[in-house]
N, C-alpha and C positions, 0 to 999 in steps of 0.2 A: 413627626422627628421616630417616634415610637414603630410606626410600620417602616420606615428606612434601615433603622436598627436591624428590626426582624429579618428585613431581605438581605442586608449584607450577612448577617448569620446564617442566612440559609446559603446563601452563596458560597460562604468559605466553608462551612460543612460541607456542602459538595463537591468541592476544591480537594477538601482533607480526603474525601471519599475513594476519589481521582487517583489521588497522588498514593492511598495506601494500595490502591489496585495496582498501579504500576509497579510499585516496591515489590509486595508479593509475585507478580507473574516477572521478574526478573529471576527469581529462585525457583518457580514452581512450571509446571503445564497448565495451559489454559484450564483445561478440565477438572485439575485438581482444586484451583482455588474456588471459596464459596463466600456466599454473604456473609454465613456465619464466621469465616476467618478475617473479613473486612471489619465486621464489628470488632470483633476481638481484639485486634490490632489498632484501632481507631479507638475503642471504648465508647463508639455509638450505638444504641441499641438497633438491632435487625429492623424493629419497627418505621423506627426513622429513618434507617436507608431506603426504607421501601415507600416513604414519603417524595423522596428524590427519583427514585428508580424502580420501576415496577417490577424487573430482574435483573439478576446478573447479565446477563444478554445486553439489557438497555445502557449498562455502566460501559461493556466493551464497546458498544456502537457508539459512545459519546467520546471513548478514547480516540476508536478510529476516526471520526470527523473531525477532531484536534490533528489528527495525522494528515488529513485528505486535505484541511486549510491551507497547511505547511505546505503539501506537494503543489496545491491550486497557484498559490503565491509564485513558488517558483518555475511550474511550467509556464505562467503567464509571461514572467520576464523573457523566458527563452521565446515564446511566441511573437512577443514586443520586439523582439532582436530582427529588424528586416533586413540586416546584412547576411543572414543565414539564409539559406534555401531550404526549401522544404523539407529534404533529405536530412540537412544538418540538424535543423529544429527536432526532427522527430528522434533523430541519434541522440541529442542533446537532452530531450526528455527521458528516453527511455534510459539511458546513464544516470540521469537524477533521481529517478526514481529505484532504480537499482543499488543506486549507493544509498539512500537513504533508507530504504530495508537493511541494507548491509552494516549500517552504522547505529539502526535501532532496532535492536533484537528484540524488543518487546511488544513494538508496533509491529514487528513480522508474524509474531504468536499470535495478536489480536488479529490482525489480516485473514490468516489463515484459520483462526478459529468462526469467523464471521462467513469464512466459506463453505462451512460444516452443513450438513443436509438439517434442514430445519431451524436453523438459525432465524432467518427472515421471520419465520411463523412465530415463535416466542419472542419477538421483539412487542412494543408497543407502537400503536399505530404513528404516534409523534417520531419515532426514532424510525420508524420504516420509510417514512414519508423525506425526512431530513438525509437519510442515506442514499433514497433514490435522487434524489437532488443532487448531492453531493458528487455520486458516480456520474448523473447526466454531465453534470458540469465538466468534471475529468473527461470523459467522451469527447464532447464538443470541442474541448481544447486543443486535445490531441487530434481530432479531425482534422484542425485549420491547416497543419504543415502536410497533413495527407494530401489533402485536396489542391495545396499551393505546389505540392510534389506533382499532382497530375498536370495541372495548368503550366508546370516546368518542362514540362515531358520527361522528366524522370521515372512517373511512375505510368504503369499502362492500366488505363482505368477500365478494364475488363471483370475485375471480382468488385461485386458491391460493396459500397465503403461499413456496410455492417458487418459482411463477412470478414473482411480487412481486420475489423476492429475485434471480433469475435476470436479470430485466429491469434491476434498479437495479444488478446488479453488470457488465451490459454497458454500461450508460450510463456507469458510472462510469469504468471501464476506458478507453473511448473518448474520455473527456475527460483522463482524465492522459496517454493518449498524443499528444493534441492539445498538452497544457502541454509534454510533454515535447519532442515536433516544434518548436516554436516555440522553445525555448530552445535546442535545437540549432541551429536556424537564426537563433539571435540577433535574433529580432522583438522587439524591445523598444520599440517605437513603436504595436504595436497597439492601435487606438481602444478596444477593450471590455477591455483586461487588466487594470485593476482590478477592471472587474465581470463578468468570466466567471465566478470561482467562486461569487460570490452568485447570479449567474443559472441557473448551473447545479444549484444546491442548490434554487433556489425552482422550478425547472421539476421535478426529481424529486420533491419532495415534492407539488407540485400534480398529479400525474400520478395521485396515490392518491387524493387529497382527493373530497369527494362535492361535485356540483353543477358549472355550467360554469367554466371557467378564463376570466378576462381576460386578455386578450392587448394590451400595449402595444407594437406594430410601432416597433422601434428606425429612426431616422432622423437625417438629419446636418439640424439647425436651419438650417444656412447656408443650405438650398436655399429656404428659406421668402422 
């Protein structure tokens, strides 16, 4: 009974650390948050925090993994919808991922923080493995509609799958960075704000589609 109580107390304290970090990140840049800040707000000693996480980056990794779990569930639901074509599944997954980042500013901060040079090197082995496993699962899920699109003849199987995934990831990361930068700069009046996510999704999917891509140049009708 005593052991169970200690385990519950440990889990509750760990959850408190994570929730506090989320709250701090909602108002601060990820670089500005420190373990000392978390200790000060929670009233949990720094030494005790280090019993849960080896470093601040491990805390970020755990929060990122929580977001990944939600995305994985959403992606799986899209892939399981057999009524959608491969291209439709891809489009739906991309929209889902973009909207998740749009609606969760803190997750976007953590995602971009985890892309910084040296982040993986600072992680404990436990979180290195967990992140690698989660990212591998995400890639495997996204590969399913791509391969389905190839089978349906909608995608030309010329470029290796690994190259397609790499290009899509780079495009997605750049778009997320733009969304986050606009949010940080409080650019609420961007003329393409409502169109940006569907435009990026259309662009990413059309890049793999067979045949020429029709381009509608955006213009200001007031100039006519």
